C-alpha positions as CSV (number, residue, x, y, z in Angstrom):
1,M,53.5,49.2,-75.4
2,G,53.5,51.9,-72.7
3,L,56.6,53.5,-71.4
4,F,56.7,51.4,-68.3
5,D,55.5,48.1,-69.8
6,A,57.8,45.1,-69.4
7,K,60.3,44.5,-72.3
8,Y,61.6,41.1,-73.3
9,C,64.8,39.8,-75.0
10,D,64.3,39.2,-78.7
11,I,66.5,36.1,-78.6
12,C,65.4,34.1,-75.6
13,G,62.2,35.9,-74.6
14,N,63.3,36.5,-71.0
15,K,62.4,39.8,-69.3
16,L,65.0,42.6,-69.8
17,G,66.7,44.0,-66.8
18,I,67.2,47.7,-66.1
19,L,71.0,47.5,-66.9
20,G,73.3,45.3,-69.0
21,N,71.0,44.9,-72.0
22,T,72.5,44.9,-75.6
23,K,70.9,46.9,-78.3
24,V,70.9,45.8,-81.9
25,E,69.6,47.4,-85.0
26,D,66.0,46.0,-84.7
27,G,65.8,44.8,-81.1
28,Q,67.4,44.2,-77.7
29,L,69.2,41.3,-76.0
30,C,69.2,40.5,-72.3
31,K,72.4,40.5,-70.3
32,E,72.8,36.7,-70.6
33,C,72.4,36.6,-74.4
34,G,74.6,39.7,-74.9
35,G,77.3,38.0,-72.8
36,K,77.4,35.1,-75.3
37,L,78.6,37.4,-78.1
38,S,82.2,37.4,-79.2
39,P,84.2,40.4,-78.0
40,Y,85.1,40.9,-81.7
41,F,81.5,41.1,-82.7
42,R,80.0,44.6,-82.9
43,P,76.2,44.2,-82.3
44,R,75.1,47.9,-82.5
45,H,74.6,47.8,-86.3
46,Q,73.7,44.2,-86.6
47,T,70.2,42.8,-87.3
48,L,68.5,40.2,-85.1
49,E,68.9,37.7,-87.9
50,N,72.7,38.3,-88.0
51,V,72.9,38.0,-84.2
52,K,71.1,34.6,-84.2
53,K,73.6,33.4,-86.9
54,H,76.5,34.7,-84.7
55,L,75.2,32.9,-81.6
56,N,75.0,29.7,-83.6
57,Y,78.6,30.2,-84.6
58,R,79.5,30.8,-80.9
59,E,78.0,27.4,-79.9
60,Q,80.0,25.7,-82.6
61,N,83.1,27.5,-81.5
62,Q,82.7,26.3,-77.9
63,Q,82.4,22.7,-79.2
64,A,85.6,23.2,-81.3
65,L,87.5,24.4,-78.2
66,A,87.3,20.8,-76.8
67,S,89.9,19.8,-79.5
68,F,91.9,23.0,-79.3
69,K,95.4,22.2,-78.0
70,P,97.6,25.2,-77.6
71,D,101.3,24.4,-77.4
72,K,102.6,28.0,-77.4
73,V,101.4,31.1,-75.5
74,Y,102.5,34.7,-76.3
75,G,102.0,37.9,-74.3
76,N,101.5,39.1,-70.7
77,G,98.0,40.5,-70.3
78,K,95.9,39.6,-73.3
79,K,97.6,36.4,-74.6
80,I,97.7,34.6,-77.9
81,Y,97.2,30.8,-77.6
82,V,98.5,28.9,-80.6
83,D,97.6,25.4,-81.7
84,T,100.5,24.9,-84.0
85,A,99.4,21.4,-85.3
86,G,95.9,22.7,-86.0
87,R,97.3,26.0,-87.6
88,R,94.9,28.1,-85.5
89,F,95.0,30.4,-82.5
90,A,92.8,32.2,-79.9
91,V,93.3,35.6,-78.2
92,S,92.1,35.8,-74.6
93,R,92.8,37.4,-71.2
94,S,91.6,34.2,-69.5
95,S,93.5,31.0,-69.5
96,D,90.2,29.1,-69.3
97,L,89.5,29.3,-73.0
98,L,86.5,26.9,-72.9
99,K,84.7,28.9,-70.2
100,N,85.6,32.2,-71.9
101,N,84.6,30.7,-75.3
102,A,87.6,32.3,-76.9
103,D,87.2,32.7,-80.7
104,I,89.3,30.1,-82.7
105,I,90.9,31.8,-85.7
106,S,92.5,29.8,-88.5
107,F,95.9,30.9,-89.9
108,D,94.3,30.7,-93.3
109,D,91.7,33.4,-92.3
110,V,94.5,36.0,-91.6
111,Q,94.8,38.3,-94.6
112,K,97.4,40.7,-93.1
113,I,99.5,40.5,-90.0
114,A,102.3,42.7,-88.6
115,R,104.3,43.4,-85.5
116,D,103.9,46.9,-84.3
117,I,106.2,48.7,-81.8
118,V,104.8,51.9,-80.3
119,E,107.1,54.4,-78.6
120,D,105.6,56.9,-76.2
121,R,107.7,59.6,-74.5
122,D,107.1,62.2,-71.8
123,E,109.5,65.0,-71.1
124,I,111.2,64.9,-67.7
125,L,111.0,68.2,-65.8
126,K,113.0,69.5,-62.8
127,E,112.2,72.0,-60.1
128,G,113.4,75.5,-60.8
129,E,114.6,78.2,-58.3
130,D,111.0,79.5,-58.0
131,G,109.6,76.0,-57.3
132,K,108.1,75.7,-60.8
133,K,108.8,72.7,-63.1
134,I,111.2,73.6,-65.9
135,P,112.8,71.4,-68.7
136,Y,116.3,70.2,-68.7
137,V,118.7,71.6,-71.2
138,P,119.2,69.6,-73.3
139,P,115.7,68.0,-72.8
140,R,115.3,64.6,-71.2
141,F,112.6,62.1,-71.7
142,E,111.0,59.0,-70.2
143,Y,110.2,56.3,-72.7
144,E,107.7,53.5,-72.8
145,Y,107.5,50.8,-75.5
146,S,104.5,48.7,-76.4
147,V,104.7,45.6,-78.6
148,Y,101.6,44.7,-80.6
149,V,100.5,42.1,-83.1
150,K,97.9,43.5,-85.5
151,M,96.0,41.5,-88.1
152,S,93.1,41.6,-90.5
153,V,90.9,38.5,-90.5
154,A,88.5,37.3,-93.2
155,N,85.8,35.9,-91.0
156,A,82.2,36.9,-91.2
157,N,81.6,35.9,-87.6
158,I,83.9,38.4,-85.9
159,D,85.4,41.9,-86.5
160,S,88.0,41.8,-89.3
161,E,90.6,43.9,-87.3
162,I,92.2,42.3,-84.2
163,S,95.0,43.8,-82.1
164,A,96.8,42.2,-79.2
165,E,99.4,44.0,-77.0
166,L,101.9,41.4,-75.9
167,S,103.6,43.8,-73.5
168,E,100.4,44.8,-71.6
169,G,101.3,45.4,-68.0
170,D,105.0,44.9,-68.6
171,R,106.0,47.7,-70.9
172,A,109.8,48.4,-71.1
173,D,111.3,51.9,-70.5
174,H,114.3,51.1,-72.7
175,K,115.0,49.0,-75.8
176,F,117.8,47.3,-73.9
177,R,115.4,45.7,-71.5
178,D,115.0,42.0,-71.6
179,S,111.2,42.3,-71.5
180,F,111.2,44.5,-74.6
181,K,113.4,42.0,-76.5
182,K,111.2,39.1,-75.2
183,Y,107.9,40.5,-76.6
184,C,109.5,41.5,-79.9
185,A,110.8,38.0,-80.3
186,E,107.4,36.5,-79.4
187,A,105.6,38.8,-81.9
188,K,108.1,37.9,-84.6
189,E,107.8,34.2,-84.0
190,F,104.0,34.3,-84.1
191,V,103.8,36.6,-87.1
192,N,106.2,34.3,-89.1
193,A,104.3,31.2,-88.0
194,V,101.0,32.6,-89.5
195,K,102.7,34.2,-92.5
196,P,106.2,32.8,-92.9
197,G,108.9,35.3,-93.7
198,T,106.8,38.4,-93.0
199,I,109.1,40.1,-90.6
200,E,112.3,39.1,-92.3
201,E,111.0,40.7,-95.5
202,E,110.0,43.9,-93.6
203,E,113.5,44.1,-92.0
204,K,115.1,43.7,-95.4
205,T,113.1,46.4,-97.1
206,E,112.0,49.1,-94.6
207,G,113.0,47.9,-91.1
208,K,110.7,47.1,-88.2
209,P,107.3,48.7,-88.4
210,V,107.4,51.4,-85.8
211,T,104.4,53.7,-84.9
212,A,106.1,56.3,-82.8
213,A,103.9,58.6,-80.7
214,V,106.4,61.5,-81.3
215,R,108.5,60.5,-84.2
216,P,109.4,57.2,-85.9
217,E,112.8,55.7,-85.3
218,A,114.9,55.0,-88.3
219,P,115.7,51.3,-88.9
220,K,118.9,50.2,-87.2
221,P,121.7,49.1,-89.6
222,A,122.7,45.5,-89.3
223,A,125.9,46.3,-87.4
224,A,124.1,48.4,-84.8
225,Q,121.5,45.7,-84.3
226,A,124.3,43.1,-83.8
227,K,126.0,45.5,-81.3
228,A,122.7,45.9,-79.3
229,E,122.3,42.1,-79.1
230,T,125.8,41.6,-77.7
231,L,125.5,44.2,-75.0
232,T,124.2,41.7,-72.5
233,K,127.0,39.2,-73.2
234,Y,130.1,41.3,-72.9
235,K,131.6,44.1,-70.7
236,K,131.0,47.5,-72.0
237,I,132.4,51.1,-71.6
238,I,130.2,54.1,-72.0
239,R,131.8,57.2,-73.4
240,C,129.5,60.2,-74.0
241,A,130.2,61.5,-77.5
242,K,129.2,65.0,-76.4
243,C,131.2,65.7,-73.2
244,G,133.6,62.7,-72.9
245,Y,132.1,61.3,-69.7
246,T,133.2,57.7,-69.2
247,S,131.8,54.8,-67.2
248,N,132.4,51.0,-67.2
249,G,128.8,50.3,-66.2
250,P,127.5,47.7,-65.5
251,E,124.1,49.5,-66.1
252,I,123.6,51.7,-69.2
253,P,122.2,55.1,-68.2
254,K,119.5,56.7,-70.2
255,F,121.3,60.1,-70.0
256,C,124.9,61.3,-69.5
257,P,125.2,62.2,-65.8
258,D,127.5,65.2,-66.7
259,C,125.8,66.9,-69.7
260,G,122.4,65.2,-69.8
261,D,122.7,64.0,-73.5
262,A,120.9,60.8,-74.3
263,I,123.1,57.7,-74.3
264,T,122.8,55.8,-77.6
265,L,124.6,52.8,-79.1
266,D,127.2,55.1,-80.6
267,D,128.3,56.0,-77.0
268,I,128.9,52.3,-76.0
269,D,132.1,50.3,-76.8
270,I,132.0,46.5,-76.3
271,L,134.9,44.8,-74.6
272,E,135.2,41.2,-75.6
273,V,136.2,39.0,-72.6
274,K,138.5,36.2,-73.6
275,P,137.9,32.9,-71.7
276,K,140.5,31.9,-69.1
277,P,142.9,29.1,-70.3
278,A,142.4,25.7,-68.9
279,A,144.6,24.8,-66.0
280,A,146.5,22.1,-68.0
281,A,147.4,24.6,-70.7
282,L,149.3,26.7,-68.1
283,F,152.0,24.0,-67.7
284,K,152.7,23.4,-71.4
């Protein structure tokens, strides 16, 4: 064939366009055929024979979606749709699973699964006398927390490693935020549905799996965890352990307004609010 001769899709035989074609080890797919592949299928190092098998699987998967009945949905951007009765799930950005032909994955195909919390931090700078940005002393940081579910899948039709960020587009800047606790709870529920007891066992042995961008955070003791969970239920007093600054909230600052030290659970005292007695009890 000459350099400018027409080229054709090795699957359907249609003429290849200038852009959007998919290359495989021993051929090329047109844009339409390439669009039928699973997002978890890596065609670059696949043969045409393997691609044909994969496309056959994709047709069967689309038929199976007709009976896929998700009763739970986890996540914000890329979501996990769970069919609890069928013990299977699909990961997709689109709510139209049939149109998107989202891959159905059986709980039994999941070999390993974990919740992963990633902490990113950037140092906050202030403007110095010469107009240049300088660090605070002590240093201050802005935080961002991402909550993932990561799993290894034994399925010949798709990539064995699947990752879904539940907090995509809604990452919290503090672990006290309701959004952070929500995605952690969703990840825990899904992981334990697929592999019962997985996260409880992790918490007993080595704490929550944390992949920190700067440094991993030590697992919280049970007492500290219980204290954090009650912060939204009771009044609180903030006392900076470094300089003695005191505030009754209601918001918990990231840093002490006086000395700039980071506010932690150790700086917060919880005040239990006793319920008011019933009116009838006042006259006894």
